Structure formats: C-alpha cells, structure tokens
KOLPA-984779 format. One line per field, with one value per residue: residue number from 1; residue in three letters; x, y, z of N, C-alpha, C in turn. Coordinates in Angstrom, 3 decimals, padded with zeros to 6 digits, always signed. Layout:
N
k	(NUM; ...)
r	(ALA; ...)
nu	(X; ...)
nv	(Y; ...)
nw	(Z; ...)
cau	(X; ...)
cav	(Y; ...)
caw	(Z; ...)
cu	(X; ...)
cv	(Y; ...)
cw	(Z; ...)
//
This chain:
78
k	(1; 2; 3; 4; 5; 6; 7; 8; 9; 10; 11; 12; 13; 14; 15; 16; 17; 18; 19; 20; 21; 22; 23; 24; 25; 26; 27; 28; 29; 30; 31; 32; 33; 34; 35; 36; 37; 38; 39; 40; 41; 42; 43; 44; 45; 46; 47; 48; 49; 50; 51; 52; 53; 54; 55; 56; 57; 58; 59; 60; 61; 62; 63; 64; 65; 66; 67; 68; 69; 70; 71; 72; 73; 74; 75; 76; 77; 78)
r	(MET; THR; ARG; ARG; ALA; LYS; GLY; ASP; GLY; GLY; LEU; SER; TRP; ASP; ALA; ALA; ARG; GLU; ARG; TRP; VAL; ALA; SER; ALA; THR; ILE; GLY; TYR; ASP; GLY; ARG; GLY; LYS; ARG; ILE; VAL; ARG; ARG; GLY; ARG; GLY; ARG; THR; LYS; THR; GLU; ALA; LYS; ASN; LYS; LEU; HIS; GLN; LEU; LEU; ARG; ASP; LEU; GLU; ASP; GLY; LEU; VAL; SER; ARG; THR; THR; ALA; THR; PRO; SER; LEU; ARG; ARG; SER; ARG; THR; GLY)
nu	(-052.140; -055.609; -058.634; -061.349; -064.736; -067.645; -069.374; -068.095; -066.647; -063.699; -060.134; -057.708; -054.695; -054.218; -052.132; -051.796; -053.042; -051.811; -053.021; -054.955; -057.772; -061.011; -063.728; -067.165; -069.846; -073.108; -075.530; -077.729; -078.613; -081.524; -080.837; -079.229; -076.621; -073.811; -073.952; -071.601; -069.856; -067.231; -064.306; -061.474; -058.110; -055.101; -053.591; -053.601; -055.071; -056.719; -058.318; -059.499; -061.016; -062.860; -064.174; -065.353; -067.074; -068.771; -069.981; -071.261; -073.077; -074.628; -075.797; -077.315; -079.165; -078.688; -077.583; -078.812; -079.903; -081.091; -080.816; -078.645; -075.674; -076.044; -074.855; -072.157; -071.480; -072.123; -074.624; -073.979; -075.086; -076.349)
nv	(-082.523; -082.960; -081.592; -083.338; -083.569; -082.028; -084.146; -086.454; -087.705; -088.425; -088.984; -089.827; -089.968; -091.930; -091.643; -092.774; -095.271; -096.225; -096.426; -095.866; -093.768; -093.686; -091.544; -090.558; -088.302; -089.143; -088.071; -086.149; -085.951; -085.586; -083.408; -081.922; -082.700; -084.158; -087.351; -089.701; -092.140; -094.496; -096.091; -098.230; -098.882; -100.708; -099.816; -096.951; -097.355; -099.502; -098.278; -096.314; -097.920; -098.926; -096.563; -095.958; -098.169; -097.653; -095.249; -096.220; -098.040; -096.191; -094.755; -096.821; -097.197; -098.830; -097.968; -096.226; -092.879; -091.522; -092.542; -092.631; -094.252; -095.857; -094.457; -095.702; -094.864; -094.560; -092.828; -090.358; -090.488; -088.937)
nw	(-060.908; -060.688; -059.282; -057.720; -058.846; -057.339; -055.129; -055.856; -053.916; -051.886; -051.524; -049.125; -047.135; -044.300; -041.815; -039.276; -039.413; -041.606; -044.158; -047.125; -047.361; -048.494; -048.943; -048.982; -049.168; -048.555; -048.044; -045.898; -042.440; -040.279; -038.691; -040.252; -040.444; -042.144; -043.764; -043.941; -045.748; -045.565; -046.916; -046.757; -047.867; -048.610; -050.715; -052.910; -055.218; -054.481; -052.499; -054.094; -055.819; -053.987; -053.375; -055.855; -056.023; -053.851; -054.708; -056.992; -055.819; -054.438; -056.549; -057.642; -055.709; -053.535; -051.204; -048.486; -048.422; -046.381; -043.794; -041.048; -039.813; -036.756; -033.700; -031.767; -029.323; -025.860; -024.084; -021.616; -018.348; -015.406)
cau	(-053.223; -056.858; -059.583; -062.540; -065.969; -068.482; -070.150; -067.278; -065.934; -062.316; -059.122; -056.690; -053.792; -054.312; -050.793; -051.880; -053.404; -051.036; -053.995; -055.668; -059.167; -061.938; -064.941; -068.162; -071.051; -074.245; -076.737; -077.765; -079.632; -082.554; -080.242; -078.401; -075.246; -073.503; -073.827; -070.393; -069.446; -065.790; -063.685; -060.013; -057.336; -053.647; -053.057; -054.491; -055.961; -057.701; -059.250; -060.248; -062.003; -063.923; -064.928; -066.187; -068.125; -069.710; -070.750; -072.150; -074.164; -075.472; -076.590; -078.240; -080.144; -078.371; -077.204; -079.860; -079.458; -081.818; -080.516; -077.239; -075.243; -076.243; -073.635; -071.825; -071.207; -073.194; -074.875; -073.584; -076.201; -076.016)
cav	(-083.250; -082.214; -081.789; -084.119; -082.787; -082.141; -085.377; -087.592; -088.255; -088.009; -089.942; -089.224; -090.906; -091.972; -092.039; -093.602; -096.628; -096.522; -096.856; -094.850; -093.682; -093.123; -091.118; -089.893; -087.838; -089.750; -087.325; -085.383; -086.438; -084.634; -082.232; -081.229; -083.212; -085.020; -088.794; -090.024; -093.536; -094.575; -097.365; -098.131; -099.830; -100.636; -099.026; -095.889; -097.960; -100.284; -097.336; -095.680; -098.897; -098.956; -095.325; -096.126; -099.127; -096.945; -094.315; -097.031; -098.521; -095.035; -094.486; -097.937; -097.196; -099.849; -097.254; -095.285; -091.498; -090.886; -093.069; -092.616; -095.388; -095.505; -094.206; -096.756; -094.244; -094.589; -091.499; -090.222; -090.109; -088.716)
caw	(-060.291; -060.769; -058.186; -058.035; -058.925; -056.141; -055.086; -056.273; -052.776; -051.747; -051.085; -048.269; -046.476; -042.835; -041.377; -038.081; -039.829; -042.802; -045.157; -047.888; -046.952; -049.468; -048.250; -049.820; -048.491; -049.239; -047.739; -044.656; -041.514; -039.912; -038.054; -041.224; -040.429; -043.279; -043.602; -044.701; -045.795; -045.800; -047.243; -046.604; -048.645; -048.428; -051.820; -053.366; -056.207; -053.740; -051.883; -055.174; -056.270; -052.977; -053.549; -057.045; -055.679; -052.983; -055.528; -057.836; -054.960; -054.145; -057.752; -057.849; -054.627; -052.539; -049.985; -048.124; -048.200; -045.288; -042.467; -040.640; -039.011; -035.346; -032.949; -030.811; -028.029; -024.877; -023.525; -020.214; -017.495; -014.007)
cu	(-054.481; -057.734; -060.738; -063.733; -066.755; -069.324; -069.369; -066.490; -064.500; -061.427; -058.099; -055.881; -053.972; -052.989; -050.837; -052.180; -052.565; -051.920; -054.509; -057.136; -059.967; -063.205; -065.860; -069.342; -072.243; -075.551; -076.590; -078.863; -080.616; -082.032; -079.349; -076.951; -075.043; -073.478; -072.688; -070.129; -067.977; -065.394; -062.181; -059.331; -055.852; -052.996; -054.077; -055.507; -057.064; -058.755; -060.108; -061.324; -063.162; -064.794; -065.865; -067.347; -069.190; -070.591; -071.700; -073.338; -075.140; -076.375; -077.648; -079.295; -079.883; -077.951; -078.282; -079.284; -080.044; -081.433; -079.028; -076.927; -075.411; -074.909; -073.406; -071.514; -072.400; -073.394; -074.494; -074.787; -075.680; -074.900)
cv	(-082.379; -082.521; -082.647; -083.182; -082.970; -083.408; -086.610; -088.207; -087.773; -089.141; -089.210; -090.325; -090.800; -092.529; -092.970; -095.059; -097.134; -097.118; -095.639; -094.916; -093.010; -092.742; -090.390; -089.496; -088.397; -089.026; -086.575; -085.937; -085.319; -083.360; -081.449; -081.676; -084.167; -086.485; -089.208; -091.517; -093.573; -095.994; -097.178; -099.189; -099.647; -099.801; -097.978; -096.443; -098.765; -099.371; -096.656; -096.620; -098.998; -097.702; -095.437; -097.089; -098.463; -096.001; -095.050; -097.536; -097.396; -094.721; -095.564; -098.027; -098.242; -099.254; -096.224; -093.903; -090.905; -091.388; -093.075; -093.892; -095.012; -095.380; -095.327; -096.184; -094.359; -093.193; -091.495; -089.759; -089.862; -087.850)
cw	(-060.331; -059.565; -058.659; -058.082; -057.627; -056.235; -055.492; -055.125; -052.724; -051.293; -050.227; -047.616; -044.972; -042.308; -040.169; -038.433; -040.994; -043.889; -045.919; -047.484; -048.056; -048.714; -049.218; -048.946; -049.255; -048.949; -046.426; -043.764; -041.177; -039.274; -039.006; -041.240; -041.598; -042.872; -044.527; -044.615; -046.179; -046.171; -047.139; -047.450; -048.396; -049.524; -052.224; -054.367; -055.527; -053.107; -052.951; -055.717; -055.285; -053.073; -054.749; -056.776; -054.807; -053.792; -056.474; -057.042; -054.633; -055.336; -057.986; -056.752; -053.560; -051.207; -049.706; -047.864; -046.923; -043.908; -042.210; -039.875; -037.546; -034.625; -031.952; -029.437; -027.119; -024.323; -022.048; -019.417; -016.083; -013.810)
//
C-alpha cells in the first residue's frame, strides 16, 4: 500500500459509525487552524469517490478556502 501525496486527503475507518471517512484539508482560518471537509460512505470506494469529488470541487473553486463552517456549539456565559 502506498501513501497519498500531500494535499490528496485521507481515508480512514470510523468503527463507531461503521463507515469509511474521507477528509481533506482545504485551507486555514485566520487563527491558523486547518479547515477540514469530510465525507462518509458505507464502502471504501464510496468514500474515495466523495473525496475525489471534494478535491475536484476545490480545484474548480466551488469550495471556499477562506471560510470555515460555523461552530454549532454555544458559548458558555456566566
């Protein structure tokens, strides 16, 4: 098995969900944290296809490199 080149994303098995997870770093936010997009599939091939689609969308400019998905967590006050 060979390693993927830098910027090609990655595939991993999520045992808790029993799904393959494809992830790719699409950029960095203002604080220097990575912006990661993920896709899941029941089979490795399905997840790999989602990864390829994500990378294609990134190359075509359909995915923004500068904006992160807003957090759904509420800030704790008081």
